[in-house]
C-alpha positions as CSV (number, residue, x, y, z in Angstrom):
1,M,97.2,97.3,130.7
2,S,98.7,97.3,126.6
3,N,102.4,97.7,126.2
4,R,101.7,98.8,123.2
5,P,103.6,101.8,121.8
6,P,103.8,105.6,121.8
7,D,101.5,106.5,118.1
8,E,104.7,108.2,117.0
9,E,107.0,104.3,117.7
10,L,103.8,102.5,116.4
11,A,104.3,104.5,113.3
12,A,107.8,104.4,112.3
13,H,106.7,100.4,113.3
14,I,104.0,99.9,110.0
15,K,106.1,102.2,108.3
16,R,109.0,100.0,108.4
17,H,106.7,96.9,107.6
18,I,105.6,98.6,104.4
19,D,108.9,99.1,103.4
20,E,109.8,96.1,104.5
21,D,107.2,94.7,101.8
22,G,105.7,93.2,104.7
23,V,107.7,90.1,105.2
24,Y,108.0,90.9,108.8
25,C,106.2,90.8,111.6
26,P,105.5,95.1,112.6
27,A,106.0,94.5,116.5
28,C,108.8,92.3,116.6
29,G,111.3,91.3,113.7
30,S,110.2,87.7,112.9
31,D,108.8,85.8,110.1
32,D,106.8,84.0,112.2
33,Y,103.9,85.6,111.1
34,H,100.8,83.8,109.1
35,M,98.4,85.1,106.9
36,G,95.1,83.9,106.6
37,H,93.1,84.3,103.9
38,F,92.8,86.5,101.5
39,E,89.8,88.6,101.6
40,C,88.3,91.1,99.8
41,D,84.6,94.1,98.5
42,A,84.8,97.2,97.1
43,S,86.7,98.9,99.1
44,G,89.9,96.6,98.2
45,V,91.4,93.3,99.4
46,W,93.3,92.4,103.4
47,A,94.3,89.4,105.2
48,K,94.7,88.7,108.8
49,C,98.4,88.3,109.9
50,V,99.0,86.9,113.2
51,C,102.8,86.6,115.0
52,A,104.1,83.7,117.4
53,C,104.8,87.2,119.8
54,G,101.1,87.7,119.9
55,T,100.7,90.6,118.1
56,V,97.5,90.1,114.7
57,W,97.5,92.6,112.6
58,F,95.7,92.8,109.0
59,D,97.7,93.8,105.2
60,S,95.3,95.6,102.9
61,F,96.7,95.7,99.7
62,T,96.0,98.1,96.1
63,L,96.0,97.3,93.0
64,A,99.3,97.5,91.8
65,R,99.9,96.4,87.1
66,T,97.1,94.7,85.3
67,E,98.2,91.7,83.1
68,I,95.7,91.3,80.2
69,V,95.9,86.9,79.4
70,R,92.8,87.3,76.9
71,W,91.4,90.3,75.0
72,R,87.4,89.5,74.7
73,G,87.7,85.6,73.8
74,E,90.4,85.7,71.4
75,L,92.5,82.7,71.0
């Protein structure tokens, strides 16, 4: 049997997680979680996260900035 909250409450937990830059578990609010390796494909970038409370989720990332380090081989 799942102890997952109703959809409306779950959405509020996820919104808080995103609003707080993803530094806390969306379920228990702990910062005691592990973010796995980043993975990507043509659709985006994501990482699997696992909290000490047993919650598992994926954080997804979008392109927010581009910084040119070298332009067409310039020195």
